[in-house]
C-alpha positions in Angstrom: -0.1 0.0 0.0 1.0 3.8 -0.7 -0.3 6.7 0.7 -1.5 9.6 -1.5 -0.3 13.0 -0.2 -0.9 15.3 -3.3 -1.4 14.2 -6.8 -2.3 16.5 -9.7 -0.9 15.5 -13.0 -0.5 11.8 -13.9 0.2 10.0 -17.3 -1.6 6.8 -18.2 0.3 4.5 -20.7 -2.8 4.0 -22.8 -3.5 7.5 -23.3 -1.6 10.2 -25.4 -2.2 13.1 -23.1 -1.7 13.8 -19.6 -4.4 13.2 -17.1 -5.3 16.1 -14.4 -6.8 15.4 -11.2 -8.9 18.2 -10.0 -10.0 18.2 -6.4 -13.8 18.4 -5.5 -13.4 20.9 -2.9 -10.4 22.3 -0.6 -9.1 19.7 1.6 -5.8 20.9 3.0 -6.4 19.2 6.4 -7.8 16.0 5.2 -6.0 12.8 5.8 -4.2 11.4 3.0 -5.9 8.7 0.9 -4.6 5.1 0.6 -4.3 3.5 -2.8 -2.6 0.6 -4.4 -0.4 1.1 -7.5 -0.2 -1.6 -10.4 3.1 -3.5 -11.4 3.1 -1.3 -14.4 1.6 2.1 -15.4 1.5 5.3 -13.0 -2.2 5.6 -12.2 -3.5 4.1 -8.8 -5.0 0.4 -9.5 -7.2 0.6 -6.4 -8.2 2.9 -3.6 -9.2 1.6 -0.1 -9.3 5.0 1.7 -10.4 8.2 0.1 -10.5 11.6 2.0 -9.8 13.7 -1.0 -12.5 13.4 -3.5 -11.7 14.4 -7.1 -12.0 13.9 -10.7 -9.7 12.9 -13.3 -10.0 14.7 -16.4 -9.5 12.6 -19.7 -10.3 14.3 -23.0 -10.6 12.8 -26.3 -8.4 14.1 -29.3 -9.7 17.4 -30.7 -10.3 15.9 -33.9 -12.5 13.2 -32.4 -14.2 15.2 -29.7 -18.1 15.3 -29.8 -18.7 17.8 -27.0 -20.4 14.8 -25.0 -19.0 13.9 -21.4 -19.6 11.4 -18.8 -18.7 11.5 -15.0 -17.9 7.7 -14.3 -18.1 6.5 -10.7 -16.1 3.0 -10.2 -17.7 0.2 -8.2 -16.1 -1.5 -5.0 -19.1 -1.9 -2.8 -18.0 1.4 -1.1 -15.1 -0.2 0.9 -12.7 0.4 -2.1 -12.8 1.7 -5.7 -11.9 -0.7 -8.4 -10.6 2.4 -10.4 -8.6 0.8 -13.1 -11.2 -1.6 -14.5 -14.3 0.6 -14.0 -12.5 3.9 -14.2 -9.6 4.3 -16.5 -10.7 1.6 -18.9 -14.1 3.1 -19.3 -12.5 6.5 -19.7 -10.2 5.1 -22.5 -13.3 3.6 -24.4 -15.2 7.0 -24.0 -12.2 8.9 -25.5 -11.9 6.4 -28.5 -15.7 7.5 -29.3 -14.9 11.2 -28.8 -16.6 11.4 -25.5 -14.7 13.2 -22.5 -14.6 11.3 -19.5 -14.3 12.4 -15.9 -13.5 9.4 -13.4 -14.8 10.1 -10.0 -13.0 9.3 -7.1 -15.7 9.7 -4.2 -15.3 9.0 -0.5 -16.0 5.3 0.9 -18.6 4.8 3.3 -17.9 1.4 4.2 -14.1 1.3 4.4 -12.5 0.5 7.8 -13.2 3.0 10.3 -15.0 5.3 7.9 -17.1 8.2 8.9 -18.5 8.8 5.7 -22.1 8.0 4.2 -23.2 6.9 0.8 -26.3 9.0 0.7 -24.4 12.0 2.3 -20.7 12.4 1.5 -20.5 9.9 -1.6 -23.6 11.4 -3.2 -22.3 15.0 -2.4 -19.2 14.0 -4.4 -21.1 12.9 -7.3 -23.2 16.2 -7.3 -20.0 18.1 -7.1 -18.4 16.6 -9.9 -21.5 17.1 -12.3 -21.2 20.7 -11.1 -17.6 21.1 -11.9 -17.9 19.5 -15.2 -20.8 21.5 -16.3 -19.5 24.8 -15.0 -16.3 24.3 -17.0 -17.7 23.2 -20.1 -16.6 25.8 -22.2 -13.0 25.2 -21.1 -13.2 21.8 -21.9 -15.2 22.3 -25.1 -18.2 20.2 -24.0 -21.9 20.8 -24.5 -23.5 21.7 -21.0 -26.6 19.9 -22.2 -24.9 16.6 -23.1 -23.4 15.5 -19.8 -24.1 12.2 -18.4 -23.3 9.9 -15.2 -22.4 6.3 -15.4 -21.6 4.0 -12.4 -20.7 0.3 -12.0 -22.1 -1.7 -9.0 -21.5 0.7 -5.9 -21.1 3.5 -8.6 -24.1 2.4 -10.1 -25.9 3.2 -6.8 -24.5 6.8 -6.9 -25.9 6.8 -10.5 -29.5 5.8 -9.4 -29.3 8.5 -6.6 -28.0 11.3 -9.1 -30.9 9.8 -11.4 -33.4 10.3 -8.7 -32.1 13.1 -6.1 -30.3 15.5 -8.3 -30.3 19.4 -7.7 -31.2 21.7 -10.4 -27.5 22.7 -11.0 -26.2 19.1 -11.1 -28.8 17.0 -12.9 -27.3 14.7 -15.3 -28.7 14.9 -18.9 -28.6 11.0 -19.0 -27.5 8.2 -16.8 -26.0 4.7 -17.4 -26.1 2.0 -14.8 -24.1 -0.9 -15.1 -24.9 -3.8 -12.7 -26.0 -1.3 -10.1 -26.6 -2.3 -6.5 -27.8 -0.7 -3.2 -29.1 -1.8 0.1 -32.5 -2.6 1.1 -32.6 0.5 3.1 -31.8 2.9 0.4 -35.1 4.4 -1.0 -35.0 5.0 -4.8 -38.1 7.1 -5.7 -38.0 8.4 -9.4 -39.3 12.0 -9.9 -41.2 13.2 -12.8 -38.2 15.0 -14.5 -35.5 12.3 -14.1 -33.1 11.9 -17.1 -33.2 9.1 -19.6 -31.3 5.9 -18.6 -29.7 3.0 -19.9 -29.5 -0.1 -17.7 -27.3 -3.4 -18.0 -27.1 -6.5 -15.9 -26.5 -10.1 -16.1 -29.4 -12.6 -15.2 -26.9 -14.6 -13.3 -26.2 -11.7 -10.9 -29.4 -12.3 -9.1 -29.1 -9.6 -6.4 -28.4 -6.9 -8.9 -30.4 -7.8 -11.8 -33.7 -7.6 -9.3 -32.7 -3.9 -8.5 -31.9 -3.1 -12.2 -35.3 -4.5 -13.3 -37.2 -2.7 -10.4 -35.6 0.7 -11.4 -36.4 0.0 -15.1 -40.2 -0.4 -14.2 -40.2 2.5 -11.9 -38.8 4.6 -14.7 -41.5 3.2 -17.0 -44.2 4.1 -14.6 -42.9 7.7 -14.6 -42.7 7.9 -18.3 -38.9 8.5 -18.2 -37.2 7.2 -21.3 -35.2 4.4 -20.6 -33.4 1.0 -22.3 -32.6 -1.9 -20.2 -30.5 -4.9 -21.3 -30.4 -8.1 -19.2 -27.9 -10.7 -20.6 -28.3 -14.4 -19.5 -24.6 -14.6 -18.5 -21.9 -12.5 -17.3 -22.2 -12.6 -13.3 -21.0 -9.3 -11.4 -18.3 -7.1 -12.5 -17.7 -7.8 -16.0 -16.9 -4.2 -16.8 -15.2 -4.1 -20.3 -13.4 -7.4 -19.7 -15.9 -9.8 -20.7 -14.7 -12.4 -23.3 -15.7 -11.5 -27.1 -17.6 -14.7 -27.2 -20.1 -13.5 -24.7 -22.9 -11.4 -25.6 -22.5 -9.4 -22.8 -19.3 -7.9 -24.1 -21.3 -5.9 -26.6 -23.0 -3.7 -24.1 -20.6 -0.6 -24.6 -21.8 -0.8 -28.3 -25.4 -1.2 -27.2 -24.9 2.1 -24.9 -23.4 4.1 -28.0 -26.2 3.1 -30.2 -28.7 4.3 -27.5 -26.9 7.6 -26.9 -26.9 8.0 -30.7 -30.6 7.1 -30.8 -31.4 9.7 -27.9 -29.6 12.4 -29.9 -26.9 12.6 -27.0 -24.2 11.4 -29.3 -23.8 12.7 -33.0 
C-alpha cells in the first residue's frame, strides 16, 4: 500500500495526453488517501481510503471530440474503488468514441473506520463532480446539455441517486447504470423530471438484476425514457473485460447506439 499525499498530474500509458486530477473541494487538512499501484503504469489501481475526493480528466483528441461528456463512478462495494477496471478503462473507451470522461474518486462509506455515508458524502461528491464538469464546459469544449453520469455496481448506486435526487445545477442529462446495487434500506423514488437512463445487468447476478429491473419499471411508470439490457451470462463485475464470445461483451456498443438514438451523441 502507498499513501497519496498530493497528486495533480498523471500520465496513463494507454493515453497520449496527460491526465489531470482536480479536487472537488479544498481539503488541505484532510488525511491522505490510501491506494495501490499496479506493477506497470502510473495511475492507481485501487483505492481503499478516500479522504480527498476528486475527478480525473480524460479528454479525447480534438479531431474526435463530440462535445459529449460522462462522469464515471467506479464500483467496489463502497469499501474500495476498483478504479482501473471501472475507471481508467471506461475513460479510454469513451475517449476512443470522442467522449470526454471524468473519473470520480468518491469517499468510501464502508471502508474500515470510515466516517462517511453513501447518501451524504459519496452522493455529495457525485453532485459536485457534475457541477464542476458543467461549470467548466466551455474550457473543456463540452456541450453543457450533453453531460451524463455512469456508474458500475456501487457506483451504479450513485448513478441511481443522481438519477433521482439531483439538484437543478447538477442534474445529469442522461445516466447509465451498469450492474447497479444498493442496500434494501436505500429508497429510490423516481421523480417526474428524471433523466433518460440506460441499464445493463446479467441474469446470473441475481441480487443486482432484481434492482435493475425494479428501477426500469419505476422509470417506466413515470414515463421516463429508458432502455434495459439483461444478458443471460456475465455474473457481476464484467466491466469491459467480458470475453468477446459472450454477448454481454457488446453492452458498450449497445450503450453507444442508445446515446445516438436519444440524440446525446452525434
